[in-house]
LUMPAVEX-909737 format. One record per atom (N, C-alpha, C): residue in one letter; residue number from 0; x, y, z; atom name. Coordinates in Angstrom, 1 decimal. Each point is the difference from the previous one (the first is absolute). Layout:
{A, NUM, {X, Y, Z}, CA}
...
***
This chain:
{M, 0, {-70.7, 6.2, 36.0}, N}
{M, 0, {0.9, 0.6, 0.9}, CA}
{M, 0, {1.2, 0.6, -0.7}, C}
{G, 1, {-0.1, 1.2, -0.3}, N}
{G, 1, {1.1, 0.7, -0.6}, CA}
{G, 1, {0.3, 1.3, 0.7}, C}
{S, 2, {1.2, 0.5, -0.3}, N}
{S, 2, {0.3, 1.3, 0.7}, CA}
{S, 2, {-0.1, 1.1, -1.1}, C}
{H, 3, {-0.3, 1.2, 0.5}, N}
{H, 3, {-0.2, 1.1, -1.0}, CA}
{H, 3, {1.1, 1.0, 0.3}, C}
{I, 4, {0.7, 0.3, -1.1}, N}
{I, 4, {1.1, 1.0, 0.0}, CA}
{I, 4, {-0.5, 1.1, -1.0}, C}
{G, 5, {-0.5, 1.0, 0.5}, N}
{G, 5, {-0.5, 1.1, -0.9}, CA}
{G, 5, {-1.2, -0.6, -0.7}, C}
{N, 6, {0.0, 0.1, -1.3}, N}
{N, 6, {-1.1, -0.6, -0.9}, CA}
{N, 6, {0.4, -1.4, -0.5}, C}
{V, 7, {1.1, -0.5, 0.4}, N}
{V, 7, {0.5, -1.3, -0.6}, CA}
{V, 7, {-0.4, -1.1, 1.1}, C}
{S, 8, {-0.6, -1.1, -0.5}, N}
{S, 8, {-0.3, -1.1, 0.9}, CA}
{S, 8, {0.9, -1.1, -0.4}, C}
{I, 9, {0.7, -0.6, 1.1}, N}
{I, 9, {0.9, -1.1, -0.2}, CA}
{I, 9, {-0.6, -1.2, 0.8}, C}
{S, 10, {-0.2, -1.1, -0.7}, N}
{S, 10, {-0.5, -1.2, 0.6}, CA}
{S, 10, {1.1, -0.8, 0.7}, C}
{L, 11, {-0.3, -0.9, 0.8}, N}
{L, 11, {1.0, -0.8, 0.7}, CA}
{L, 11, {0.7, -0.9, -1.0}, C}
{S, 12, {-0.6, -0.6, -1.0}, N}
{S, 12, {0.6, -0.8, -1.0}, CA}
{S, 12, {1.1, 0.8, -0.8}, C}
{E, 13, {-0.3, 1.2, -0.3}, N}
{E, 13, {0.9, 0.8, -0.8}, CA}
{E, 13, {1.3, 0.3, 0.9}, C}
{R, 14, {-0.2, 0.2, 1.3}, N}
{R, 14, {1.1, 0.3, 0.8}, CA}
{R, 14, {0.9, -1.3, 0.2}, C}
{T, 15, {-0.6, -1.1, 0.1}, N}
{T, 15, {0.8, -1.3, 0.1}, CA}
{T, 15, {0.7, -0.2, -1.3}, C}
{E, 16, {-0.6, 0.3, -1.1}, N}
{E, 16, {0.7, -0.2, -1.3}, CA}
{E, 16, {1.2, 0.9, -0.1}, C}
{S, 17, {-0.2, 1.3, 0.4}, N}
{S, 17, {1.2, 0.9, -0.1}, CA}
{S, 17, {1.1, -0.4, 1.0}, C}
{V, 18, {-0.4, -0.6, 1.1}, N}
{V, 18, {1.1, -0.5, 1.0}, CA}
{V, 18, {0.7, -1.2, -0.6}, C}
{Q, 19, {-0.8, -0.9, -0.6}, N}
{Q, 19, {0.6, -1.2, -0.6}, CA}
{Q, 19, {1.0, 0.4, -1.2}, C}
{D, 20, {-0.5, 1.0, -0.8}, N}
{D, 20, {0.9, 0.5, -1.1}, CA}
{D, 20, {1.3, 0.6, 0.5}, C}
{S, 21, {-0.1, 0.8, 1.1}, N}
{S, 21, {1.2, 0.6, 0.6}, CA}
{S, 21, {0.9, -1.1, 0.5}, C}
{I, 22, {-0.5, -1.1, 0.6}, N}
{I, 22, {0.8, -1.1, 0.5}, CA}
{I, 22, {0.7, -0.7, -1.2}, C}
{R, 23, {-0.7, -0.2, -1.0}, N}
{R, 23, {0.6, -0.7, -1.2}, CA}
{R, 23, {1.1, 0.9, -0.6}, C}
{S, 24, {-0.2, 1.3, -0.1}, N}
{S, 24, {1.0, 0.9, -0.5}, CA}
{S, 24, {1.3, 0.0, 0.9}, C}
{E, 25, {-0.2, -0.1, 1.3}, N}
{E, 25, {1.1, 0.0, 0.9}, CA}
{E, 25, {0.8, -1.3, -0.2}, C}
{Q, 26, {-0.7, -1.2, -0.1}, N}
{Q, 26, {0.6, -1.2, -0.2}, CA}
{Q, 26, {0.8, -0.1, -1.3}, C}
{H, 27, {-0.6, 0.6, -1.0}, N}
{H, 27, {0.6, 0.0, -1.3}, CA}
{H, 27, {1.3, 0.8, 0.0}, C}
{S, 28, {0.0, 1.1, 0.7}, N}
{S, 28, {1.2, 0.9, 0.1}, CA}
{S, 28, {1.1, -0.6, 0.8}, C}
{M, 29, {-0.4, -1.0, 0.9}, N}
{M, 29, {1.0, -0.6, 0.9}, CA}
{M, 29, {0.8, -1.1, -0.7}, C}
{T, 30, {-0.4, -0.4, -1.2}, N}
{T, 30, {0.7, -1.1, -0.7}, CA}
{T, 30, {1.4, 0.5, -0.4}, C}
{K, 31, {0.9, -0.9, -0.1}, N}
{K, 31, {1.4, 0.3, -0.4}, CA}
{K, 31, {0.2, -0.3, -1.4}, C}
{K, 32, {0.5, 1.0, -0.8}, N}
{K, 32, {0.3, -0.2, -1.4}, CA}
{K, 32, {1.3, -0.8, -0.1}, C}
{T, 33, {0.1, -0.7, -1.1}, N}
{T, 33, {1.3, -0.7, -0.3}, CA}
{T, 33, {1.0, 1.0, -0.4}, C}
{G, 34, {1.1, 0.0, 0.6}, N}
{G, 34, {1.1, 1.0, -0.3}, CA}
{G, 34, {0.8, -0.4, -1.2}, C}
{R, 35, {0.7, 0.9, -0.5}, N}
{R, 35, {0.9, -0.2, -1.2}, CA}
{R, 35, {1.3, -0.6, 0.5}, C}
{H, 36, {0.6, -0.8, -0.7}, N}
{H, 36, {1.3, -0.6, 0.3}, CA}
{H, 36, {0.8, 0.0, -1.3}, C}
{P, 37, {0.6, 1.2, -0.3}, N}
{P, 37, {0.7, 0.2, -1.3}, CA}
{P, 37, {1.3, -0.9, 0.0}, C}
{E, 38, {0.5, -0.4, 1.1}, N}
{E, 38, {1.2, -0.8, 0.0}, CA}
{E, 38, {-0.3, -1.4, -0.5}, C}
{N, 39, {-1.3, -0.4, -0.1}, N}
{N, 39, {-0.4, -1.3, -0.5}, CA}
{N, 39, {-0.4, 0.0, -1.5}, C}
{W, 40, {0.0, 1.2, -0.6}, N}
{W, 40, {-0.4, 0.1, -1.4}, CA}
{W, 40, {1.1, -0.5, -0.9}, C}
{K, 41, {-0.3, -0.8, -1.1}, N}
{K, 41, {1.0, -0.6, -0.8}, CA}
{K, 41, {0.9, 1.0, -0.6}, C}
{A, 42, {-0.5, 1.1, -0.5}, N}
{A, 42, {0.8, 1.1, -0.7}, CA}
{A, 42, {1.0, 0.5, 1.0}, C}
{N, 43, {-0.4, 0.2, 1.3}, N}
{N, 43, {0.9, 0.6, 1.0}, CA}
{N, 43, {1.0, -1.0, 0.4}, C}
{Q, 44, {-0.4, -1.3, 0.1}, N}
{Q, 44, {1.0, -1.0, 0.3}, CA}
{Q, 44, {1.1, -0.2, -1.0}, C}
{K, 45, {-0.4, 0.1, -1.3}, N}
{K, 45, {1.0, 0.0, -1.1}, CA}
{K, 45, {0.9, 1.2, 0.1}, C}
{K, 46, {-0.6, 1.1, 0.2}, N}
{K, 46, {0.8, 1.2, 0.1}, CA}
{K, 46, {1.0, -0.1, 1.1}, C}
{E, 47, {-0.4, -0.5, 1.2}, N}
{E, 47, {0.9, -0.1, 1.1}, CA}
{E, 47, {1.2, -1.0, -0.3}, C}
{R, 48, {-0.4, -1.1, -0.7}, N}
{R, 48, {1.1, -1.0, -0.3}, CA}
{R, 48, {0.9, 0.6, -1.0}, C}
{R, 49, {-0.5, 0.8, -1.0}, N}
{R, 49, {0.8, 0.6, -1.1}, CA}
{R, 49, {1.0, 1.0, 0.6}, C}
{Q, 50, {-0.5, 0.9, 0.9}, N}
{Q, 50, {0.8, 1.0, 0.6}, CA}
{Q, 50, {1.0, -0.5, 1.0}, C}
{S, 51, {-0.3, -1.1, 0.6}, N}
{S, 51, {1.0, -0.6, 1.0}, CA}
{S, 51, {1.0, -0.9, -0.7}, C}
{G, 52, {-0.1, -0.2, -1.3}, N}
{G, 52, {1.0, -0.8, -0.8}, CA}
{G, 52, {-0.3, -1.5, 0.1}, C}
{K, 53, {-1.2, -0.4, 0.4}, N}
{K, 53, {-0.3, -1.4, 0.0}, CA}
{K, 53, {-0.6, -0.5, -1.3}, C}
{E, 54, {-0.1, -1.3, -0.2}, N}
{E, 54, {-0.6, -0.6, -1.2}, CA}
{E, 54, {-1.5, 0.4, 0.0}, C}
{Y, 55, {-0.6, 0.4, -1.1}, N}
{Y, 55, {-1.4, 0.3, -0.1}, CA}
{Y, 55, {-0.5, -0.3, -1.4}, C}
{M, 56, {-1.3, 0.0, -0.2}, N}
{M, 56, {-0.6, -0.3, -1.2}, CA}
{M, 56, {-0.6, 1.3, -0.6}, C}
{D, 57, {0.3, 0.3, -1.3}, N}
{D, 57, {-0.4, 1.3, -0.6}, CA}
{D, 57, {-1.5, -0.2, -0.5}, C}
{R, 58, {-0.5, 1.0, -0.6}, N}
{R, 58, {-1.4, 0.0, -0.4}, CA}
{R, 58, {-0.3, -1.0, -1.1}, C}
{N, 59, {1.0, -0.4, -0.8}, N}
{N, 59, {-0.2, -0.9, -1.0}, CA}
{N, 59, {0.2, -1.5, 0.4}, C}
{G, 60, {0.3, -0.2, 1.3}, N}
{G, 60, {0.1, -1.3, 0.6}, CA}
{G, 60, {1.4, -0.5, 0.0}, C}
{R, 61, {1.0, 0.8, -0.5}, N}
{R, 61, {1.4, -0.5, 0.0}, CA}
{R, 61, {0.6, 0.2, 1.4}, C}
{I, 62, {0.7, -1.0, 0.4}, N}
{I, 62, {0.7, 0.1, 1.3}, CA}
{I, 62, {1.4, 0.6, -0.2}, C}
{L, 63, {0.2, 1.1, 0.7}, N}
{L, 63, {1.3, 0.7, -0.2}, CA}
{L, 63, {0.8, -0.3, 1.2}, C}
{A, 64, {1.3, -0.3, -0.2}, N}
{A, 64, {0.9, -0.4, 1.0}, CA}
{A, 64, {0.3, 1.2, 1.0}, C}
{S, 65, {0.5, -0.4, 1.1}, N}
{S, 65, {0.4, 1.0, 1.0}, CA}
{S, 65, {1.3, 0.7, -0.5}, C}
{R, 66, {0.2, 1.2, 0.6}, N}
{R, 66, {1.2, 0.7, -0.4}, CA}
{R, 66, {1.2, -0.6, 0.7}, C}
{K, 67, {1.1, 0.1, -0.7}, N}
{K, 67, {1.3, -0.6, 0.5}, CA}
{K, 67, {1.1, 1.1, -0.1}, C}
{I, 68, {0.9, -0.1, 1.0}, N}
{I, 68, {1.1, 0.9, 0.0}, CA}
{I, 68, {1.2, -0.6, -0.8}, C}
{E, 69, {0.4, 0.6, -1.0}, N}
{E, 69, {1.1, -0.5, -0.8}, CA}
{E, 69, {1.4, 0.3, 0.6}, C}
{G, 70, {1.0, -0.7, -0.5}, N}
{G, 70, {1.3, 0.3, 0.4}, CA}
{G, 70, {0.5, 1.3, -0.4}, C}
{P, 71, {1.3, 0.3, 0.4}, N}
{P, 71, {0.6, 1.3, -0.4}, CA}
{P, 71, {0.2, 0.1, -1.5}, C}
{C, 72, {0.2, 1.3, -0.4}, N}
{C, 72, {0.3, 0.2, -1.4}, CA}
{C, 72, {1.3, -0.7, -0.4}, C}
{K, 73, {0.1, -0.4, -1.3}, N}
{K, 73, {1.2, -0.6, -0.5}, CA}
{K, 73, {1.0, 1.1, -0.5}, C}
{E, 74, {1.2, -0.4, -0.2}, N}
{E, 74, {1.0, 0.9, -0.5}, CA}
{E, 74, {-0.4, 0.6, -1.4}, C}
{T, 75, {-0.7, -0.8, -0.8}, N}
{T, 75, {-0.4, 0.4, -1.3}, CA}
{T, 75, {-1.3, 0.8, -0.1}, C}
{S, 76, {-0.5, 0.4, 1.2}, N}
{S, 76, {-1.2, 0.8, 0.1}, CA}
{S, 76, {0.1, 1.3, -0.7}, C}
{N, 77, {-1.0, 0.5, -0.6}, N}
{N, 77, {0.0, 1.3, -0.6}, CA}
{N, 77, {0.1, 1.1, 1.0}, C}
{F, 78, {-0.5, -0.2, 1.2}, N}
{F, 78, {-0.1, 1.0, 1.0}, CA}
{F, 78, {1.3, 0.2, 0.8}, C}
{K, 79, {1.0, -0.9, -0.2}, N}
{K, 79, {1.3, 0.1, 0.7}, CA}
{K, 79, {-0.1, 0.1, 1.5}, C}
{C, 80, {-0.9, -0.8, 0.5}, N}
{C, 80, {-0.3, 0.0, 1.5}, CA}
{C, 80, {1.2, -0.3, 0.8}, C}
{P, 81, {0.8, -1.1, -0.3}, N}
{P, 81, {1.1, -0.3, 0.8}, CA}
{P, 81, {1.1, 1.1, 0.1}, C}
{K, 82, {0.1, 0.8, -1.1}, N}
{K, 82, {1.0, 1.0, 0.0}, CA}
{K, 82, {-0.5, 1.3, 0.7}, C}
{Q, 83, {-1.3, 0.2, 0.0}, N}
{Q, 83, {-0.6, 1.2, 0.6}, CA}
{Q, 83, {-0.1, -0.2, 1.5}, C}
{I, 84, {-0.3, -1.2, 0.5}, N}
{I, 84, {-0.2, -0.2, 1.4}, CA}
{I, 84, {1.2, -0.7, 0.5}, C}
{S, 85, {0.7, 0.6, 0.9}, N}
{S, 85, {1.2, -0.6, 0.5}, CA}
{S, 85, {-0.3, -0.6, 1.3}, C}
{G, 86, {0.7, -1.1, 0.4}, N}
{G, 86, {-0.2, -0.7, 1.2}, CA}
{G, 86, {0.6, 0.7, 1.2}, C}
{P, 87, {0.0, -0.6, 1.1}, N}
{P, 87, {0.5, 0.6, 1.2}, CA}
{P, 87, {1.6, 0.2, -0.1}, C}
{H, 88, {0.5, 1.1, 0.4}, N}
{H, 88, {1.4, 0.3, -0.1}, CA}
{H, 88, {0.8, -0.4, 1.2}, C}
***
């Protein structure tokens, strides 16, 4: 029991196989890939901590302290900051 299309004969089993293959390919394409999460990558986490001024570990494993704001320049400073910047008048 086959159908004839021109000179090509297709059997019932061949048709069911092709239908099953198309169903498998549709199911395969419907799966969801695992997305990227660059915010969780170690290098990006270190970079974020370094750029935000927080404590972080460098590539050699040394822990680098967070950035700190120092006090104003002293009178003996080479930059003469206190003399160049005047306070409110």
